[in-house]
C-alpha positions in Angstrom: 47.1 -1.5 -21.9 46.9 -4.7 -20.1 47.5 -8.0 -20.7 44.3 -10.2 -19.3 45.9 -13.9 -17.7 42.0 -15.8 -18.7 42.9 -14.9 -22.3 45.8 -13.8 -22.7 45.2 -10.8 -24.8 46.6 -7.0 -24.5 43.7 -4.8 -24.3 43.3 -1.6 -23.3 42.1 -0.6 -19.0 38.8 0.1 -19.8 37.8 -3.4 -20.7 38.9 -4.6 -17.3 36.7 -4.4 -14.5 38.0 -2.2 -12.2 38.7 -3.8 -8.2 40.3 -2.0 -5.3 41.7 -4.6 -4.0 43.9 -4.5 -7.2 47.4 -2.4 -7.2 46.9 -1.0 -10.0 42.6 -0.3 -9.7 41.7 -3.3 -12.2 41.3 -7.1 -12.1 44.1 -8.7 -13.8 40.8 -10.6 -16.0 39.1 -8.9 -18.4 35.7 -7.5 -18.2 34.7 -10.1 -21.2 36.1 -13.2 -19.3 34.9 -12.0 -16.0 31.5 -12.4 -17.5 32.2 -16.0 -18.7 33.6 -16.8 -15.3 30.4 -15.5 -13.8 27.9 -17.0 -15.7 29.5 -20.2 -15.2 29.7 -20.1 -11.3 26.5 -18.5 -11.2 24.8 -21.7 -13.4 27.0 -24.4 -11.3 25.9 -22.9 -7.6 22.6 -21.0 -8.5 20.6 -23.8 -6.5 22.9 -24.1 -3.1 24.3 -20.6 -2.6 21.1 -18.7 -3.7 18.6 -21.2 -1.3 21.8 -20.3 1.6 22.0 -16.6 0.9 18.2 -16.8 0.8 17.9 -18.5 4.4 20.4 -16.6 6.1 19.0 -13.1 4.7 15.2 -13.7 4.7 14.3 -11.4 8.6 16.7 -8.5 6.6 15.0 -9.7 3.2 10.9 -8.8 5.2 12.2 -5.9 6.7 13.9 -3.9 3.8 10.5 -5.1 1.9 8.0 -3.5 4.6 10.4 -0.1 4.6 10.5 0.2 0.4 6.8 -0.7 0.2 5.8 2.0 3.5 7.7 4.6 1.2 7.6 3.5 -2.1 3.4 3.6 -1.8 2.4 6.2 -5.0 5.1 4.4 -7.5 4.4 1.1 -6.5 0.9 1.6 -6.9 1.3 3.5 -10.4 3.5 0.5 -11.6 1.0 -2.5 -10.9 -1.7 0.2 -12.1 -0.1 -0.4 -15.3 1.1 -3.2 -15.0 -2.5 -4.3 -14.2 -4.1 -2.3 -17.5 -1.8 -3.7 -19.8 -2.2 -7.6 -18.9 -5.7 -7.3 -18.8 -6.1 -5.0 -22.1 -7.3 -8.3 -24.5 -9.4 -9.8 -21.3 -11.2 -6.0 -21.2 -11.5 -6.3 -24.9 -13.4 -9.4 -24.6 -15.4 -8.9 -21.9 -16.6 -5.6 -24.0 -17.1 -7.3 -27.1 -19.3 -9.7 -24.8 -21.4 -7.2 -23.6 -21.2 -5.4 -27.1 -23.0 -8.5 -28.2 -25.6 -9.5 -25.5 -26.9 -6.1 -25.7 -28.4 -7.2 -29.4 -30.1 -10.6 -27.9 -33.6 -10.7 -27.5 -33.1 -12.2 -23.8 -31.4 -8.8 -23.0 -34.6 -6.8 -24.2 -36.2 -8.7 -22.6 -34.6 -8.4 -19.4 -34.2 -4.4 -20.3 -38.6 -4.6 -20.2 -39.2 -6.8 -17.2 -37.0 -3.7 -15.3 -38.4 -1.1 -16.1 -41.5 -2.2 -15.2 -40.1 -3.8 -11.8 -38.7 -0.3 -12.1 -41.1 2.2 -13.5 -42.0 4.2 -9.7 -38.2 4.7 -8.9 -37.1 5.6 -12.4 -40.6 7.7 -12.5 -39.1 9.8 -9.8 -35.6 10.0 -10.4 -36.5 11.8 -13.3 -39.3 14.0 -12.4 -36.4 15.1 -9.7 -34.0 16.0 -12.5 -36.2 17.7 -14.5 -37.2 20.1 -12.0 -34.4 20.7 -10.9 -33.2 21.1 -14.3 -36.5 24.0 -15.1 -35.4 25.9 -11.7 -38.3 24.7 -9.5 -35.6 23.0 -7.3 -32.2 24.2 -6.4 -29.5 21.5 -5.4 -27.5 22.7 -2.7 -23.2 22.4 -2.6 -23.4 20.6 0.7 -24.8 17.1 1.9 -27.3 18.0 4.6 -25.7 14.3 6.5 -22.1 15.3 6.6 -21.8 18.7 5.7 -19.3 17.5 2.3 -19.1 19.8 -0.5 -19.2 18.0 -3.8 -22.0 16.0 -5.4 -24.9 15.7 -4.3 -27.7 13.6 -5.2 -31.2 13.3 -4.3 -32.5 10.6 -2.1 -36.1 9.8 -2.1 -37.7 8.5 1.0 -41.2 7.6 -0.7 -40.8 7.7 -4.7 -44.7 8.4 -4.8 -43.4 11.7 -3.8 -40.9 12.4 -6.7 -40.2 16.1 -5.2 -39.6 15.2 -1.6 -35.9 14.3 -1.3 -32.6 14.5 1.5 -29.9 16.0 -0.7 -27.2 13.7 0.5 -23.3 12.9 -1.1 -22.5 9.5 -2.8 -20.7 8.4 0.3 -24.2 9.0 2.3 -26.3 8.1 -0.4 -25.1 4.1 0.3 -24.9 4.5 3.8 -28.8 5.3 4.1 -29.4 2.7 1.1 -26.9 -0.3 2.8 -29.4 0.5 6.4 -32.3 -0.2 4.7 -31.3 -2.9 3.3 -30.5 -4.2 6.4 -33.7 -3.7 7.7 -35.6 -5.2 5.5 -33.7 -8.5 6.1 
């Protein structure tokens, strides 16, 4: 049992704050009084003390933050992913609802018809190629013909009028090819 100097109550030793500076290893005020004192100090001094502390330790904090980010990349990434997903769940639902409602409108249907007319040759070439692969007339290789990487291989049409003449490439190479084609046409 120990007597608190603030409230004057006698309490068990586990109700006191530990301190290596005191003779018996505990402060002379109880945890409850210490908490009140700390809150009062914080409310009175928070503006001045914390601003000064931030100014003094700004460079140290930058270094510490950078080191922490480098060593905990995966953890930070997963936490942000969860935060972003949870925060934007309502927005995602609203967007999906708008898209569902748009698909039912006449404007969407006319756009779809225009798209099919505009891209008719390309759609037909892709369909013909996929049917040929499905039926076994063409065999899809396992490696990209440009970078020799394994994975999902796609057929690139140099000419949509010849649907079975394709270059077999991975997704990354296919995107690069189309980017280069766009640059050349500009």
